[in-house]
C-alpha positions in Angstrom: -12.8 80.8 86.1 -14.7 78.9 83.4 -18.5 78.5 83.5 -20.5 75.4 82.9 -21.3 76.8 79.5 -17.6 76.8 78.5 -16.5 73.5 80.2 -16.9 70.4 78.1 -17.4 66.7 78.8 -18.1 63.6 76.7 -21.4 62.2 75.6 -20.2 58.9 74.3 -17.5 59.8 71.8 -18.9 63.3 71.2 -17.6 66.4 73.1 -20.5 68.5 74.5 -20.9 71.4 76.9 -21.2 70.2 80.5 -24.6 71.9 80.7 -25.9 69.8 77.9 -25.0 66.3 79.1 -27.6 65.7 81.7 -30.4 66.5 79.2 -28.9 64.2 76.6 -28.6 61.4 79.1 -32.1 62.0 80.3 -33.3 61.7 76.7 -31.5 58.4 76.3 -33.1 56.8 79.4 -36.5 58.3 78.7 -36.5 56.7 75.3 -35.3 53.2 76.5 -37.2 53.0 79.8 -39.9 50.6 78.6 -37.4 48.2 77.1 -34.6 48.7 79.6 -34.9 45.5 81.6 -35.3 43.2 78.6 -32.4 44.9 76.8 -30.2 44.4 79.9 -30.9 40.7 79.7 -30.2 40.5 76.0 -27.1 42.6 76.0 -25.4 40.8 78.8 -27.0 37.3 78.1 -28.5 37.7 81.6 -25.1 38.0 83.3 -26.0 41.4 84.7 -28.2 39.5 87.2 -25.1 37.5 88.4 -23.1 40.7 88.8 -25.9 42.3 90.9 -26.0 39.2 93.0 -22.3 39.4 93.5 -22.7 43.0 94.5 -25.2 41.9 97.2 -22.9 39.1 98.4 -20.0 41.6 99.0 -22.3 44.2 100.4 -24.0 41.7 102.8 -27.1 43.8 103.6 -28.1 43.8 107.3 -31.5 44.1 108.9 -32.7 47.7 109.5 -30.2 49.4 107.1 -31.2 52.4 105.0 -30.2 52.1 101.4 -29.9 54.8 98.8 -29.7 53.4 95.3 -28.8 56.2 92.9 -29.5 55.9 89.2 -31.6 53.1 90.5 -33.8 53.0 87.5 -36.3 50.1 87.6 -35.3 48.9 91.1 -33.2 45.8 90.5 -30.6 46.6 93.2 -33.1 47.9 95.7 -35.3 44.8 95.4 -32.3 42.5 95.9 -31.2 44.5 99.0 -34.6 44.4 100.6 -35.0 40.6 100.0 -31.8 40.1 102.0 -32.3 42.5 104.8 -35.5 42.2 106.9 -36.7 45.5 108.2 -34.4 47.5 105.9 -35.7 50.3 103.7 -34.6 51.6 100.3 -34.8 54.8 98.4 -34.5 54.6 94.6 -33.3 57.9 93.2 -33.1 58.5 89.4 -33.0 61.6 87.3 -35.4 60.0 84.8 -38.9 59.7 86.1 -40.0 57.3 83.3 -37.4 54.8 84.6 -38.9 55.0 88.1 -42.4 54.6 86.7 -41.3 51.4 85.0 -39.8 50.1 88.3 -43.0 50.8 90.2 -44.9 48.6 87.8 -42.9 45.5 88.8 -44.4 43.0 91.1 -41.6 43.4 93.7 -42.4 47.1 94.0 -45.9 46.3 95.1 -44.8 43.6 97.5 -42.2 45.9 99.1 -44.1 49.2 98.9 -44.0 49.9 102.6 -40.2 49.8 102.6 -39.5 51.6 99.3 -39.4 55.2 98.2 -39.0 56.4 94.6 -37.4 59.9 94.2 -36.5 61.9 91.1 -33.1 63.4 91.8 -29.6 64.3 90.4 -26.6 62.3 91.6 -24.6 65.5 91.7 -27.0 67.3 94.0 -28.9 64.7 96.0 -32.2 65.9 97.6 -31.3 64.3 101.0 -29.8 65.5 104.3 -26.2 64.8 105.4 -25.5 61.5 107.2 -28.9 59.9 106.3 -28.1 56.5 104.8 -26.1 53.3 105.8 -25.5 52.2 102.2 -25.1 54.0 98.9 -25.2 52.0 95.7 -25.0 53.0 92.0 -25.1 50.4 89.3 -24.3 51.1 85.7 -25.1 54.8 86.3 -22.0 56.6 87.4 -20.5 56.7 83.9 -23.5 58.8 82.8 -22.9 61.5 85.4 -21.6 64.8 84.1 -19.0 65.3 86.9 -18.2 62.0 88.6 -16.2 63.6 91.5 -19.3 65.6 92.4 -21.4 62.5 92.6 -18.9 60.7 94.7 -18.7 63.7 97.1 -22.5 63.7 97.4 -22.4 59.9 98.1 -19.9 60.7 101.0 -22.1 63.5 102.3 -25.4 61.5 102.5 -23.8 58.5 104.1 -23.6 58.1 107.8 -20.2 57.6 109.5 -19.5 53.9 109.1 -21.6 53.9 105.9 -20.6 52.1 102.7 -20.4 53.0 99.1 -20.6 50.3 96.4 -20.4 51.0 92.7 -21.1 48.4 89.9 -20.0 49.7 86.5 -18.7 48.4 83.2 -15.0 48.5 83.2 -11.8 47.7 81.2 -10.6 44.1 80.5 -6.9 43.9 81.5 -6.2 41.9 78.3 -5.9 43.6 75.0 -7.1 40.7 72.9 -10.1 40.0 75.0 -10.9 43.7 75.1 -10.8 43.8 71.3 -13.2 40.9 71.1 -15.6 42.5 73.5 -15.4 45.8 71.6 -16.2 44.0 68.4 -19.3 42.5 70.1 -20.3 45.8 71.7 -20.1 48.1 68.7 -21.4 45.6 66.1 -24.1 43.8 68.0 -25.6 46.0 70.7 -26.7 49.0 68.6 -28.3 46.6 66.1 -30.0 44.8 69.0 -31.2 48.2 70.3 -32.7 49.0 66.9 -34.5 45.7 66.7 -35.8 45.5 70.2 -36.2 49.1 71.3 -36.4 50.8 67.9 -33.5 53.0 69.1 -30.0 52.4 67.7 -28.6 55.8 68.7 -29.2 55.4 72.5 -27.5 52.0 72.6 -24.6 53.4 70.4 -24.2 56.0 73.2 -24.3 53.4 76.0 -21.5 51.4 74.3 -19.4 54.5 73.7 -19.9 55.7 77.3 -18.4 52.4 78.6 -15.2 53.1 76.6 -14.9 56.6 78.1 -15.1 55.4 81.7 -11.9 55.4 83.7 -9.9 52.2 84.4 -10.4 50.4 87.7 -7.3 51.9 89.3 -8.1 55.5 88.3 -11.7 55.2 89.5 -10.6 53.7 92.8 -8.4 56.8 93.2 -11.4 59.0 92.5 -13.3 57.3 95.3 -10.4 57.9 97.7 -10.2 61.5 96.7 -13.9 61.9 97.6 -13.0 60.9 101.2 -13.7 57.2 101.3 -11.3 54.8 103.0 -10.6 51.0 102.7 -11.3 51.4 98.9 -11.1 48.1 97.0 -12.4 46.7 93.7 -13.2 43.3 92.3 -13.3 42.5 88.6 -16.3 40.6 87.3 -16.3 38.5 84.1 -12.6 39.2 83.5 -13.1 42.9 83.9 -16.2 43.5 81.7 -17.6 45.0 84.9 -16.1 45.8 88.2 -17.4 46.3 91.8 -15.9 49.2 93.8 -16.3 49.4 97.6 -15.4 52.2 100.0 -16.3 53.3 103.5 -17.0 56.6 105.2 -15.0 56.2 108.4 
């Protein structure tokens, strides 16, 4: 049986040992943490906010629910959830402490401090008990996980029966011409933007490449089912630039 040292995965378009990827990803997000929110607005022309609102619309948060937002970074999704669900609580879990620190500086974090927890943790080995949360979300984070099936199994484990998984991730446009146009924008504009705004071209080159390595909508939906989830569905956003995936622990 092969070991982690001999198994490989992708880091953008590069092939690396599985044991290396988490550290490389951690390095990327540590470097971009202070500019992460402004770069999201610039790269997506603010549309990431619309996508996250669409996520909340489909999720329909209810009062008193417990949310776990994995790869939650600076808290965007958790803040939206808590605004819609009186008496709910949220735990933001991210492997990069500097991202969590940036989130805690935001005004919403202070306003919602009594309902928020910030936890450093790995999506593939969550530091939580079984059957703890009502909702598990992960936005633009699952493509950075070394072993996606492990993260999905962990999501299933920590959700209570009746709990819901929702994933927001960049995806594949089901139109070759539009995909080519989007690729041209991504590879030619976003790394340059990263250099100008965040003084870090390489990290944004990786982020663009990681989107291209992520499975298609149908393949990812199959992975969610294989982790044990039922009633798995997805919705394309902005013609498939991003997609929302939903599943239930029945």
